[in-house]
FIKOLKE-756576 format. One record per atom (N, C-alpha, C): residue in one letter; x, y, z. Coordinates in steps of 0.1 Angstrom, whole numbers, plus 2048, in hexadecimal, padded with zeros to 3 digits. Layout:
N
aXYZ ...
***
This chain:
379
m8087F4800 m800800800 m80980C800 s81580C804 s81D817805 s82081E7F8 n8208167ED n82281B7E0 n8178257DC y80B8227E0 y80082B7DD y8028397E4 q8068387F1 q8098447F8 q81484D7F2 q81E8467ED q82984D7E7 q8248547DA l81B84D7D2 l8158537C7 l80D85F7CA l80585E7D5 l7FC8687DA l8048747DE d8108727E4 d81987D7E8 d81E8847DD t82187C7D2 t8278827C6 t81D88C7C0 i8108877BD i8068907B7 i80289C7C0 t8038997CD t8008A47D7 t80B8B07D6 a8178AC7D5 a8228B57D4 a8208BE7C7 k81A8B87BD k8188BF7B0 k80C8C77AF g8038C67BB g7F78CE7BB g7ED8C67B4 n7ED8BA7B1 n7E38B37A9 n7DB8A97B1 l7DC8A97BF l7D38A07C6 l7C48A57C6 r7BC89B7C3 r7AE89D7C3 r7A78977CF r79D89E7D4 r7948977DE r78589A7DA l77D8907DE l76E8927DB l76A89E7E4 p7648A87DF p7608B37E7 p7538B17F0 d7518BA7F9 d7448BB801 d73B8C47F9 d72F8C67FE d7268D07F7 d72C8DD7F7 a72A8E57EC a72F8F27EB a7288FA7F6 p72F9047FB p72990D805 p71E9147FF a713917807 a70891E802 a70C92C7FE g7079317F3 g70A93E7EE g7149407E4 l71C9367E2 l7269367D8 l7209377CA i72593F7C1 i7209407B3 i7289367AC d72192B7A6 d7279207A0 d72C923792 l73892478F l73E926782 l74691977D s74290E782 s74890177F s73E8F677B s7328FA779 s7278F1776 s7258F0767 n7218E4762 n71D8E3754 n70F8E5751 d7088EA75B d6F98ED75A d6F78F9751 y6FA8F8744 y6FC90473C y6EE90C73A l6E390573A l6D690C738 l6D0910745 g6D690C750 g6D090F75E g6C4906761 l6C38FB75B l6B78F275E l6B98EA76A g6C58E876F g6C88DF77A g6C28E4787 a6C08F0788 a6BA8F5796 a6AC8FA794 n6A68F6789 n6988FB786 n68E8F278D r68B8F679A r6838ED7A3 r6748EC79D r66F8F7797 r6628F6791 r6618EC786 l66A8EC77E l66A8E1773 l66B8D3779 m6738D1783 m6748C4789 m6678BF790 d6628CA798 d6558C679E d6498C3795 d6498CA78A d63E8C7780 d6408BA779 f64D8B7777 f6518AA771 f64C89F77B l65089F787 l64D894791 l63E893793 a63789E792 a62989E795 a62189778A t62689777E t61F891772 t62588476D t62F87F774 t636873770 t630867777 h62D85D76F h627850775 h62A84576D g626839770 g62882D768 g636829766 d63982475B d64781F758 d65182B758 n64D836755 n656842756 n65A846764 a65484176E a65784477C a66083A782 l66483077B l66C825781 l67A82A784 l67F827790 l68C82B794 l698823790 t69581878A t69F80F786 t69A808779 s6A4805770 s6A17FD764 s6A27EE767 a6AB7EC771 a6AC7DE776 a6B37D476D a6B97DA762 a6BF7D1758 a6C67DA74D s6CE7D4745 s6D57DB73A s6CA7DF730 r6CD7E8727 r6C47EC71D r6BE7E0715 l6C77D7713 l6C37CC70A l6BA7C1711 l6B97C271F l6B17B9727 l6A57C072E a6A57CD72F a69B7D4737 a68D7D1732 a6847CE73B a6767CC738 a66F7DA733 v6737E5739 v66D7F2734 v6767F872B q6707FB71E q678801713 q67280E70F s666811712 s65E81C70C s66482A70F p66A82D71C p67083A71E p67C83C715 y684832714 y69083370C y68D8356FD k68482E6F8 k68082F6EA k67983C6E7 a6718426F0 a66C84F6EE a67785A6ED l6818596F6 l68C8626F5 l6948616E8 e6978546E5 e69E8516D9 e6978566CD q68A8546CB q6838596C0 q6828676BE l68186F6CA l68187D6CA l68F8826C4 l69A87C6C9 l6A78806C4 l6A987C6B5 v6A48716B1 v6A486E6A2 v69D87969A d69287D69E d68A888698 d692894698 l6978996A3 l69F8A56A5 l6AC8A569C y6B389A69C y6BF89A695 y6BE895687 r6B2891684 r6AF88C676 r6B9881673 s6BB87767D s6C586D67B s6BE860678 a6C6856676 a6C0849672 a6BD841680 s6C584468A s6C383C696 s6CA8436A1 v6C48426AE v6CB8476BA v6CB83D6C5 v6D783C6CC v6D88326D7 v6DC8396E3 l6D58366EE l6D883D6FB l6E4836703 f6EB83D70A f6F6838712 f6F583D720 n6FB83872A n6FA83C738 n70184973B s70B84C733 s713858735 s71B85C729 g721868727 g72986A71C g73686171D y73A85E729 y74585672A y742847724 h737842728 h733835723 h731836714 a72C84070F a729842700 a7378416F9 n74184A6FC n74D84A6F5 n75683E6F7 s755838704 s75E82D706 s758820700 g74B8206FE g7458146F7 g7438156E8 l7408216E3 l73E8246D5 l74B8216CD i7568286D1 i7628286C8 i76781A6C7 p7688116D1 p76C8036CF p7637FC6C6 a7567FF6C7 a74C7F86BE a74E7FD6B0 l7508086AD l75280D69F l75F80A699 a76A8076A1 a77780469C a7777F6698 i7717F268D i7727E5687 i7807E3681 p7847D667F p7917D4679 p7947DD66C g7A07E166C g7A37EA661 g7A27F9663 t79D7FC66F t79A80A673 t7A7810679 q7A881D676 q7B282567E q7AB832682 i7AD83668E i7A7842694 i7B084E695 i7AB85A691 i7B2866693 i7A986F699 a7AE8746A5 a7A787D6AE a7AE88A6B1 d7A68946B2 d7AC8A16B8 d7B389F6C4 r7BE8A56C6 r7C78A36D2 r7BF8A76DF l7B68AF6DF l7AF8B46EC l7A18AE6EE v79F8A26E7 v79289B6E9 v7928966F8 h7858946FD h78389070B h78988370E a78C88171C a792874721 a78A86871D s77C86971C s77585E719 s77785A70A i77A863701 i77D85F6F3 i78B8586F3 i79585E6FB i7A28586FB i7A184A700 d79984770B d79883970F d791830706 g7878376FE g78082E6F4 g78A82B6E9 m7938346E6 m79D8306DB m7A78256E0 r7AA8266EC r7B381C6F3 r7AD80E6F3 l7A080E6F6 l7988016F7 l7967FB6EA a7968046DF a7927FF6D2 a79D7F56CC g7A87F66D0 g7B37EC6CC g7B77EE6BD v7B57FA6B8 v7BA7FD6AA v7C38096AC p7CB80B6A1 p7D58176A2 p7CD8246A3 f7D282D6AB f7CC83B6AB f7D78456AC t7D48516A7 t7DC85C6A7 t7D58686AC r7DC8716B3 r7D587E6B7 r7DC88A6B0 s7D38906A8 s7D989B6A0 s7D98A86A8 r7E08B26A4 r7E18BF6AB r7D28C56AB h7D08CD6B6 h7C38D26B9 h7BE8DB6AE n7B28D86AA n7AB8E169F n7B48E3694 n7BA8D868F n7C38D9683 n7BF8CF679 p7B48D3671 p7AF8C9668 p7B88C565C g7C38CD65A g7CD8CA650 g7D58BE654 q7D98BE661 q7E18B3666 q7D88A6667 m7CB8A866B m7C289D66C m7C089665E e7BF89E654 e7BE898646 e7CB891643 q7D6897645 q7E3891643 q7E4883649 l7E0883656 l7E187665D l7D786C658 a7CC871654 a7C286764E a7C6862641 r7CD86A639 r7D286562C r7DD85B62E k7E585E638 k7F185563B k7EB848640 a7E1847647 a7DB83B64C a7D5833641 l7CE839638 l7C883262E l7D282D623 d7DC835621 d7E7831618 d7EF82561E g7EF82562B g7F681A633 g7EF80E635 g7E380C630 g7DC800631 g7CF800638 a7CC80B63F a7BF80C647 a7B480C63C t7A980563F t79D805635 t794810639 r795816645 r78C821649 r792828655 v790836654 v79583D661 v788843667 i789844675 i77F84C67D i785859681 l77F86467D l784871681 l77B87568D i781879698 i77A87D6A5 i77E88A6A9 a7748926AC a7758A06B2 a76A8A36BA e76B8AE6C2 e7608B46CA e75B8C06C4 s74F8C36C5 s74A8CF6C0 s74D8DC6C8 v74D8DA6D6 v7528E36DF v75B8DC6E9 y7678E16EB y7708D96F3 y76F8DE701 s76E8D3709 s76A8D5717 s7738DD720 m7808DD71D m7898E5725 m78D8F271F d78B8F4713 d78E90170D d782909708 g777902705 g76B909700 g76B90D6F2 d77690A6EA d77690D6DC d76F9036D4 r76C9066C8 r7648FD6BF r76D8F56B6 g7688E96B3 g76F8E06A9 g76C8E369B c7748DD693 c7748E0684 c76B8D667D i75E8D767F i7558CD67A i7548CE66B e7528DA665 e7518DB656 e75E8D664F e7698D9655 e7768D564F e7778C5650 m7728BF65A m7728B165B m7698AB650 i75E8B164E i7548AC644 i75B8AE636 d7638B9634 d76B8BA627 d7758AF626 i77B8AB631 i7858A0630 i77E89362C k773890632 k76B88462E k76788461F e76489061A e76089060C e76C88E602 r777894607 r7848915FF r7898845FF l78987D60B l78F87060D l785865609 g778867608 g76E85D605 g76585A610 k75885B60E k74F85A619 k74F84B61E d752842616 d75283461B d75F830622 r769839622 r775837629 r77783F636 v76E849638 v770852644 v76385264C l764850659 l758851662 l75B85E66B l75286666B l752872674 l74B870681 y75187468B y74C872699 y74F87F6A1 v7448856A5 v7448926AC v73D8926BA d7458956C4 d73F8966D1 d73A8A36D4 e72C8A46D6 e7268B16D8 e7228B36E7 a7298AD6F0 a7258AD6FF a7228BC704 h72C8C5700 h72B8D2706 h7248DC6FC a71E8D76F1 a7178E06E9 a7078DC6E9 v7038D06EC v6F58CD6ED v6EE8D56F7 g6E38DB6F3 g6DC8E56FB g6E08F36FA v6EC8F56F5 v6F39026F6 v6F39086E8 l6F79016DE l6FB9076D1 l6F39006C6 g6F29066BA g6EB9016B0 g6DC9036B0 p6D58FF6A5 p6C69006A5 p6C08F96B0 q6B79006B8 q6B18FA6C4 q6BA8F56CE g6C78F86CD g6D18F36D7 g6D58E46D3 l6D38E16C7 l6D68D36C3 l6E68D16C0 g6EE8DB6C1 g6FC8D96BF g7018DE6B2 l70E8DE6B0 l7148E46A4 l7138DC698 v7138CF699 v7108C668D v7038C9687 a6F88CB690 a6EB8CE68B a6EB8DB683 a6F48E4687 a6F58F1680 a6FB8F1673 s7018E666F s7088E4662 s6FE8E0658 p6FF8E664B p6F78E0640 p6FB8D363B r7068CE641 r70A8C063D r70A8B7649 a7018B9652 a7018B165E a7008A265B a6F989E650 a6F789064E a70588964A e70F891648 e71C88B645 e724887652 v71F88B65D v72588766A v71F87A66E d72787066F d721862670 d71C86067F v723865689 v71F862697 v72087069E v7158746A5 v7158806AE v71187B6BB v71A87E6C5 v71887B6D3 v7158876DB g70A8866E3 g7068916EB g70388B6F9 t703895703 t700890711 t6F5898717 f6EF892720 f6E3897728 f6E789E735 g6F289C73A g6F789F747 g6FC8AE748 k6FC8B573D k7018C273E k6F58CC73C a6F48D272F a6EA8DC72E a6DB8D7730 l6DA8CA72F l6CC8C4730 l6CA8BF73E a6D28C1747 a6D08C0756 a6CB8B275A s6D18A8754 s6CC89A757 s6D9892757 m6D8885752 m6E487D751 m6E2873745 g6ED86E740 g6ED865735 g6F286C728 a6F186471D a6F7869711 a6F0862705 f6F28686F9 f6EC8616ED f6F78606E2 a6F58586D9 a6FC8586CC a6F28586C1 s6F48616B8 s6EB8636AC s6F385E6A0 f6ED855698 f6F484E68D f6ED852680 s6F6855676 s6F0857668 s6ED84B661 n6F383F666 n6F183265F n6EB828669 p6DF823666 p6D8819670 p6E080D672 e6E8808668 e6F07FC669 e6FB7FF674 v70180A674 v70B80E67E v70580D68C a6F981368D a6F281369B a6F080569F q6EB7FD696 q6E87EE69A q6F47E769E w7007EA697 w70C7E469B w7117E86A9 v70F7F56AC v7127FA6B9 v7097F46C4 v6FD7F26C2 v6F47EB6CB v6F97DD6CE n6FF7D66C4 n7047C96C6 n7127C76CB t71A7D26CB t7287D16CF t72D7DB6D9 a7267E66DC a72B7F06E5 a72A7EA6F4 r7357E76FA r7347E0706 r72F7E9712 s7317F6712 s72C7FE71B s71D80071B l7177FC710 l7087FC70E l7037EE713 i7097E470F i7047D6710 i7067D171F f7117D6726 f7137D1733 f7117DB73E s7097E573C s7057EF746 s6F67EF749 t6F27EF755 t6E47F1759 t6E07FF752 a6D47FF74B a6D080B744 a6CC81574E l6CC82274A l6C782D753 l6B982A758 p6B5830763 p6A882E769 p69E83575F p69282E75C p689835755 p685843759 l684845766 l68185276C l68B85D766 n697859766 n6A1862761 n6A0864752 v69D85B74B v69B85C73C v68F86573A a684864741 a67986C740 a67B87A743 w68487D74D w68888A74F w68F890744 t69988873F t6A188D733 t697892728 l68D889725 l68488D71B l67D89A71E t67A89D72B t6748AA72E t67E8B672C t68A8B4731 t6948BF730 t6988C1722 l6998B771A l69C8B970C l6918C0704 r6858BD707 r6798C4700 r6798D2705 q67C8D5712 q67C8E2717 q6878EB70F s6938E570F s69E8EB709 s69C8F06FB l6958E96F3 l6938ED6E5 l68E8FB6E3 s6869006EC s68190E6EB s6889186F4 m6949156F8 m69B91E701 m6A59266FA d6A192C6EE d6AB9356E7 d6AE9416F0 s6A59466F8 s6A8952700 s6B394E70B r6B3942710 r6BD93F719 r6CB93D713 r6CA938706 r6D79366FE r6DD9446FB e6D494D6F7 e6D995B6F5 e6DF961701 h6D896070C h6DE965719 h6EB95F71C l6EC95271A l6F994B71C l704950713 n700953707 n70A9596FD n70F967702 a70596F708 a70897C70C a71197B718 l70E972722 l71797072D l72596C729 s72696371E s73395E71A s73B96A714 a73597370C a73B97E707 a740988712 r73898A71C r73C993727 r74898C72F l74897F731 l752979738 l75F979731 a75F977723 a76B97771B a77198571B d76998F71A d76F99D71B d7749A0728 g76E99B733 g77399E740 g780997743 v78098A73F v78D982742 v79998873A a79698D72D a7A0992725 a7A599F72C s79C9A7732 s7A09B3738 s7A99B1745 v7A79A674A v7AF9A3757 v7BC99B753 t7BC99274A t7C898A747 t7D099073B g7CA998733 g7D199C726 g7D099271C n7C998771E n7C897D713 n7BB97D70D e7BA980700 e7AD97F6F9 e7A89716F8 t79B96F6FB t7959626FA t7889626F1 t7859576EB t7799566E4 t76D9546ED p76295B6EB p75795A6F5 p75194B6F4 s74F9466FF s74A938700 s74493670D h73B92D70F h73692A71C h740922724 i74B91E71F i756917726 i762921723 l76892672D l77492F72B l78092B735 p78B92772F p796924738 p79E93073C i7A3931748 i7AD93B74D i7B9933750 i7C3933746 i7CF92B748 i7D8931752 v7DB92875C v7E492B766 v7F2926765 g7F3919760 g80091375D g80790C769 d80090C774 d806906781 d7FA900789 a7FB8F478D a7F08ED794 a7ED8F47A2 n7F88F67A9 n7F78FC7B7 n7F190A7B6 r7F59127AC r7F091F7AA r7E191F7A7 a7DD91579E a7CF91479A a7C79117A7 v7CC9087B0 v7C49047BB v7C39117C5 a7CE9187C6 a7CD9247CE a7C492E7CA l7C49317BD l7BB93B7B6 l7AC9367B8 s7AA9297B7 s79C9247B8 s7979267C7 r7A09257D0 r79D9267DE r79A9367E2 r7A293E7DB r7A094D7DE r7939517D7 l79094C7CC l78394F7C6 l77794B7CD a77893F7D4 a76E93A7DC a76B9447E8 e7779497ED e7759527F9 e76E95E7F5 r76D9617E7 r76696D7E2 r7599697DD g75595D7DF g7479597DB g7459537CD f75194E7C8 f74F9477BA f75693A7BA k74F9307B6 k7539227B5 k7599207A6 v7669207A5 v76C91E798 v77891479B l776907797 l77F8FD79C l78B8FC792 p7978F8798 p7A28F7790 p7A38EA787 i7A88EB77C i7AA8E0773 i7B98DC771 r7BD8D0775 r7CB8CD775 r7CF8C176D t7DB8BE76D t7DF8B1767 t7D98A576F p7D589A768 p7D689875A p7CA89C751 t7C08A4757 t7B68A974F t7BA8B2743 v7C48BA747 v7CA8C273C v7D98C073C p7E08C2731 p7EF8C0731 p7F68C973C p8028C3741 p80A8CB74A p80D8D8744 g80D8E274D g8108F0748 g8048F8743 t7F88F1742 t7EC8F973E t7E18F8748 e7E68F5755 e7DC8F5760 e7D5902760 r7C8901764 r7BF90D762 r7B390D76C l7AD91976C l7A091A771 l796919765 r78C910766 r78290E75B r775915760 v77191F759 v76592675B v75A920752 s74F91C757 s74491774F s73891F754 l73092374A l72592C74D l71792574C s70D92A753 s700926753 s6F793174F a6EC92F748 a6E3939745 a6DB93E751 a6DC93875C a6D793C769 a6DF94776F l6EB94A76A l6F395576F l6EE96376A s6F396D771 s6F097B76C s6FC982768 m6FA98E761 m70599675D m70D99B76A d70599E775 d70C9A2781 d715996787 n71198A785 n71997F789 n726980782 i726981775 i73298276D i73B98D771 d735999773 d73D9A5776 d7449A3784 g73C99C78D g74199979A g74E99079A f74C986791 f75897D78F f76498378A i76298C780 i76D99377A i77499C784 n76D9A278D n7739AA798 n77A9A17A1 a7749967A4 a77B98D7AD a7899877A6 l788985799 l793980792 l79F98A792 k79B996791 k7A59A1792 k7AC9A17A0 e7A499F7AB e7AA99E7B8 e7B49927BA v7B09877B5 v7B897B7B8 v7C497A7AE l7C49807A3 l7CF98079A l7D998B79D 
***
């Protein structure tokens, strides 16, 4: 057991020790939540939902994996709504974004496949690539030129197909992926030889038409083979989905994705709640506009304090470059009434440790101005 303590001592010295936190003190303004639309604390919506929920939708457990569960109607209702919204061939639900990426990618990586992913994709995608058992490469961030070069090299080297993976909004930087450029690559290299996979975890509910994400905003959305979205962020629930342009691919995933096959399905009550929040979100353009305005105000304020220009986004990193300093700044901001948690290695590369600010439409402009003033004090 002493080896574990030595390892813990090592990461402690580097400022990277993590502990499960207690409840946040009352009164803190939360700038570390993924509740982008502010639905998570909407008690009226929750009360109305619980008052009208009954029958199979009210069950607190599925009691089996999705392939074995006796109750299927809540899942099928949510999947059908998503099929209609995304104009896709099929949709499959997963228990989380992590379950989706770690199960989908190995299932899609049939023999002869090589994977090329943006360097800053989420850890769940990286783990999915490792589990896939096929060659994979990580291209420079938002560099479609290198992604295409690597794809050509893979195909010339004997791969029969490449999977290109990116995010539409990157979780630690808040910038947007190169979706249109990836579609261009697919058209140049051959649609039968390239599969496009886009994770929209931080865009669903926030961006695109009706908050459906950035792929849905593209006139060539049908060229993206797999779109992954989550319910645990803007939609204030839990779970995830994968939307497929090809029904055969979806059926293959149902038969081979281990995270789907070997996990107890989400509780029907939770799925029914997701259906409620999704429907509500479709008409929340005013909240999305407010969130955009908050993002612009935050970007301007952070630039005025740090001197670094940033692109407005509901996720904004303040790069510190040192884990211990990031922890100290987070603590000092909490003393001033703002919860902004430090992001450290291995979540981000060494030397890019940061405070990650994530916004909610439930916040006000005064909240943003107060945070900027607090940031001036601690920096």
